C-alpha positions as CSV (number, residue, x, y, z in Angstrom):
1,M,11.4,14.8,-4.8
2,G,8.4,16.8,-5.9
3,A,5.3,16.6,-3.6
4,I,1.7,17.6,-4.3
5,Q,-1.0,17.8,-1.7
6,F,-4.0,17.0,-3.8
7,N,-7.6,17.4,-2.5
8,F,-10.6,16.3,-4.5
9,R,-14.2,15.3,-3.9
10,S,-14.4,11.5,-3.9
11,Q,-17.7,10.1,-5.2
12,A,-17.1,6.8,-3.4
13,L,-16.5,8.4,0.0
14,G,-18.9,11.3,-0.4
15,Y,-16.5,14.0,0.8
16,Y,-13.3,15.8,-0.1
17,V,-10.2,13.7,0.5
18,D,-6.5,14.5,0.8
19,V,-3.9,12.6,-1.2
20,T,-0.1,13.1,-1.2
21,V,1.4,12.5,-4.6
22,A,5.2,12.4,-4.8
23,Y,7.3,12.5,-8.0
24,P,11.0,11.7,-8.4
25,T,11.6,15.2,-9.9
26,D,15.2,15.5,-8.7
27,E,16.2,12.7,-11.0
28,Y,15.2,14.5,-14.2
29,S,16.2,17.7,-16.1
30,W,14.1,20.1,-18.3
31,Y,17.0,20.3,-20.7
32,D,19.8,18.1,-22.1
33,E,22.5,18.4,-19.5
34,S,25.1,16.6,-21.7
35,R,25.4,19.8,-23.7
36,D,26.0,22.0,-20.6
37,G,29.7,22.6,-20.5
38,S,29.5,24.3,-17.1
39,R,28.6,21.0,-15.5
40,Q,32.2,19.9,-16.2
41,M,33.2,22.1,-13.2
42,M,31.7,19.5,-10.9
43,P,33.5,16.2,-11.5
44,G,31.4,13.1,-11.1
45,L,28.1,14.8,-11.5
46,R,25.7,12.5,-13.2
47,V,23.8,13.7,-16.3
48,R,20.1,13.3,-15.6
49,P,17.6,12.1,-18.2
50,V,15.4,14.7,-19.8
51,Y,11.7,15.2,-19.2
52,R,9.7,13.9,-22.2
53,P,6.1,14.8,-23.0
54,G,3.9,11.9,-22.1
55,M,6.4,10.1,-19.9
56,K,4.9,8.0,-17.1
57,F,6.1,6.6,-13.8
58,Q,5.7,3.3,-12.1
59,T,3.5,4.0,-9.1
60,V,3.4,2.7,-5.5
61,Y,0.2,3.2,-3.5
62,L,1.5,3.6,0.0
63,L,-1.2,3.2,2.7
64,H,-0.7,4.6,6.2
65,G,-1.5,3.0,9.5
66,G,-4.4,3.3,11.9
67,G,-4.6,6.5,13.8
68,D,-2.3,8.2,11.2
69,D,-3.0,10.2,8.2
70,H,-1.4,10.6,4.7
71,S,1.1,13.2,6.0
72,L,2.6,11.1,8.8
73,T,4.1,8.6,6.3
74,Y,6.3,11.3,5.0
75,R,7.0,13.1,8.3
76,Y,8.0,9.9,10.1
77,S,9.8,8.0,7.3
78,N,12.2,8.7,4.4
79,A,9.8,7.3,1.8
80,E,10.3,10.2,-0.6
81,R,14.0,9.8,-0.7
82,Y,13.8,6.0,-1.3
83,A,11.2,6.6,-4.1
84,Q,13.3,9.3,-5.7
85,R,16.4,7.2,-6.2
86,N,14.2,4.3,-7.6
87,H,12.3,6.6,-10.0
88,V,8.9,5.8,-8.7
89,M,5.8,7.8,-7.9
90,L,4.2,7.5,-4.5
91,V,0.4,7.9,-3.9
92,T,-0.7,8.1,-0.3
93,P,-4.5,8.7,0.2
94,N,-6.0,9.7,3.6
95,I,-8.0,6.7,4.8
96,P,-8.3,7.3,8.6
97,N,-9.2,4.2,10.6
98,S,-10.9,2.7,7.6
99,F,-9.2,-0.7,7.3
100,G,-9.5,-0.1,3.6
101,V,-12.9,-1.8,3.3
102,D,-16.4,-0.8,2.2
103,T,-17.7,-0.4,5.8
104,Q,-21.0,-1.4,7.3
105,Y,-21.6,2.2,8.0
106,H,-21.7,2.8,4.2
107,V,-18.4,4.6,3.5
108,Q,-16.8,2.8,0.6
109,Y,-13.0,2.9,1.2
110,F,-12.3,-0.2,-0.8
111,T,-14.2,1.1,-3.7
112,F,-12.3,4.4,-3.4
113,L,-8.9,2.7,-3.2
114,T,-9.3,0.1,-6.0
115,Q,-11.8,1.8,-8.4
116,E,-11.9,5.6,-8.1
117,L,-8.4,6.5,-6.9
118,P,-6.5,4.7,-9.7
119,V,-8.7,6.3,-12.4
120,V,-8.2,9.8,-10.9
121,I,-4.5,9.3,-10.5
122,Q,-3.8,7.8,-13.9
123,T,-5.9,10.5,-15.6
124,L,-4.6,13.6,-13.8
125,F,-1.1,12.6,-13.1
126,A,1.8,10.9,-14.9
127,S,1.1,7.4,-13.5
128,S,1.4,4.4,-15.8
129,P,-1.9,2.5,-16.1
130,R,-0.2,-0.8,-16.8
131,R,-0.6,-3.5,-14.2
132,E,3.2,-4.2,-14.3
133,D,3.8,-0.7,-13.2
134,N,1.5,-0.5,-10.2
135,F,2.2,-1.7,-6.7
136,I,0.5,-1.4,-3.3
137,M,2.2,-1.3,0.1
138,G,1.1,-0.4,3.6
139,Y,2.1,-0.6,7.2
140,A,0.0,-1.6,10.2
141,M,-3.6,-1.0,9.3
142,G,-2.4,0.0,5.8
143,G,-0.7,-3.4,5.5
144,N,-4.0,-5.2,5.9
145,A,-5.6,-2.8,3.5
146,A,-2.9,-3.4,1.0
147,L,-3.0,-7.2,1.3
148,G,-6.8,-7.1,0.9
149,A,-6.7,-5.0,-2.2
150,A,-4.0,-7.1,-3.8
151,L,-5.9,-10.4,-3.1
152,L,-9.3,-9.1,-4.1
153,R,-8.0,-7.0,-7.1
154,P,-4.9,-8.8,-8.4
155,D,-5.6,-7.3,-11.8
156,L,-4.5,-3.9,-10.5
157,Y,-1.2,-4.6,-8.8
158,A,1.9,-6.5,-9.9
159,A,3.1,-6.8,-6.3
160,C,2.0,-6.1,-2.7
161,V,4.1,-5.4,0.4
162,D,2.3,-5.9,3.8
163,L,4.3,-4.6,6.8
164,S,2.9,-5.5,10.2
165,G,-0.6,-5.9,8.9
166,G,-2.2,-7.3,12.1
167,I,-5.6,-5.6,12.5
168,G,-8.5,-5.5,10.1
169,L,-8.9,-7.8,7.1
170,T,-7.5,-11.3,7.7
171,L,-7.6,-14.7,6.1
172,Q,-8.3,-16.1,9.5
173,T,-12.1,-15.7,9.5
174,D,-12.6,-17.2,12.9
175,T,-10.1,-14.8,14.4
176,L,-12.0,-11.8,13.0
177,R,-15.3,-13.2,14.4
178,Q,-13.7,-13.7,17.8
179,E,-12.5,-10.1,17.8
180,L,-16.0,-8.8,16.9
181,R,-17.5,-10.9,19.7
182,G,-15.0,-9.8,22.3
183,D,-15.1,-6.8,24.6
184,H,-11.7,-5.3,23.7
185,F,-12.8,-3.4,20.6
186,R,-16.3,-2.7,21.9
187,R,-14.7,-0.9,24.9
188,F,-11.6,0.7,23.4
189,F,-12.3,1.0,19.6
190,P,-16.0,0.6,18.8
191,L,-15.3,1.8,15.2
192,Y,-14.0,-1.7,14.6
193,N,-17.4,-3.3,15.2
194,A,-19.1,-0.5,13.3
195,T,-16.8,-1.2,10.3
196,F,-17.3,-5.0,10.1
197,G,-20.7,-5.5,11.7
198,E,-21.8,-8.6,13.6
199,A,-19.5,-11.7,13.8
200,E,-22.3,-13.9,12.5
201,G,-22.4,-12.0,9.2
202,I,-18.7,-12.3,8.3
203,A,-18.6,-15.8,6.6
204,G,-19.2,-15.3,2.9
205,S,-19.4,-11.5,3.1
206,R,-17.1,-9.0,1.5
207,F,-15.0,-9.2,4.7
208,D,-14.4,-13.0,4.3
209,L,-10.9,-12.6,2.8
210,Y,-10.1,-16.3,3.0
211,A,-13.2,-17.3,0.9
212,A,-12.4,-14.6,-1.7
213,A,-8.7,-15.6,-1.9
214,K,-9.7,-19.2,-2.3
215,R,-12.3,-18.5,-5.0
216,L,-9.8,-16.4,-7.1
217,K,-7.0,-19.0,-6.7
218,D,-9.3,-21.8,-7.7
219,A,-10.4,-19.8,-10.7
220,G,-6.8,-19.5,-11.8
221,E,-6.6,-15.7,-11.6
222,R,-3.1,-14.2,-12.0
223,Q,-1.9,-13.2,-8.5
224,S,0.1,-10.3,-7.3
225,Q,3.5,-11.0,-5.8
226,L,3.2,-11.0,-2.1
227,F,5.8,-9.8,0.4
228,I,5.0,-9.8,4.1
229,A,7.2,-8.7,6.9
230,C,6.9,-8.4,10.7
231,G,9.1,-7.4,13.6
232,S,10.0,-10.2,16.0
233,K,8.8,-8.1,18.9
234,E,5.4,-7.1,17.5
235,F,2.3,-7.8,19.5
236,I,0.4,-8.6,16.2
237,R,3.0,-11.2,15.0
238,P,0.8,-14.3,15.6
239,R,-2.0,-12.7,13.5
240,V,0.4,-11.9,10.7
241,E,1.9,-15.4,10.7
242,G,-1.6,-16.9,10.7
243,D,-2.3,-15.0,7.5
244,V,0.9,-16.2,5.9
245,A,0.1,-19.8,6.9
246,A,-3.4,-19.5,5.4
247,L,-2.1,-18.0,2.1
248,R,0.5,-20.8,1.8
249,A,-2.2,-23.4,2.5
250,L,-4.2,-22.0,-0.4
251,G,-1.2,-22.3,-2.7
252,Y,-0.2,-18.7,-2.8
253,Q,3.5,-17.9,-3.1
254,V,4.4,-15.6,-0.1
255,A,7.8,-14.2,0.8
256,Y,7.7,-13.7,4.5
257,E,10.4,-12.3,6.8
258,V,10.5,-11.9,10.6
259,V,13.0,-9.1,11.4
260,A,14.9,-9.6,14.6
261,G,14.6,-6.9,17.2
262,Q,12.0,-4.8,15.4
263,D,8.7,-3.6,16.8
264,H,5.5,-2.1,15.7
265,D,6.9,1.4,14.9
266,F,8.5,3.6,12.2
267,D,12.0,2.4,12.9
268,F,10.9,-0.9,11.3
269,W,8.5,0.5,8.7
270,D,11.1,3.1,7.4
271,L,13.6,0.3,7.1
272,Y,11.3,-1.9,5.1
273,I,9.8,0.9,2.9
274,R,13.4,1.3,1.9
275,K,14.0,-2.4,1.4
276,A,10.7,-2.7,-0.6
277,L,11.7,0.1,-3.0
278,D,15.4,-0.8,-3.2
279,E,15.1,-4.6,-3.4
280,L,11.7,-6.3,-3.2
281,L,9.5,-4.7,-5.8
282,P,10.2,-5.4,-9.5
283,L,10.9,-1.8,-10.4
284,K,12.4,-0.5,-13.7
285,R,14.1,2.5,-11.9
286,S,13.4,4.8,-14.8
287,A,10.4,6.6,-16.3
288,V,8.3,4.3,-18.5
């Protein structure tokens, strides 16, 4: 797998941001290997497809969790290996403790994720611009961010995978309001309140995910495929299942799985990044 550490000045964020871009380079050859007689010396060696000028790859935007950065995804999981064998490109932007939203303190992470980043990636890298070739996935905080992006911008992503998304955006508007009124986040993570603002301002705002999802569903907008998974031992399981119930009540088709014995950690997330790329996402498993 080829990996690029890309740094550029984001207009939406107002600062230079790091992005990891990973390509399935080991699956391709610069020349026609079928004409290479020396390869016969290694029985069973598969002939790889040849790089073609203008070829594009299906792309998975993979969002990291709270307290993490873009590098931890690759240091703590085998995401590159799973992407390589499925012939997809991975894009992991650094969005530290952002919840993937346009915050009340005026840093526009949602605008960055859903407007600026796709344009930059599809212009400068071999990423297919077609909706059917683009997917979004995340774990923990990144799971909520991925779900929010897929619900609010279903025109961008064919499918979404939300793993353990139990903090940040939620379809349970009252739950978010209660969190903002409570003492826990004010004492231990004040950035949460700084991000979403006062509880009284949530209903009808850009943070009211339920209202937005209902509006788009009622309008008949084409929706992304939704896959949500949570470990049976996770502390955020009730919040995840509340979102699943709310989506189903609105008429969304959601594939939900509780994974026995799994907790809020990379043992689970690595397992399901693998499953998402090997089984869940509608991948073509070739360059496009």
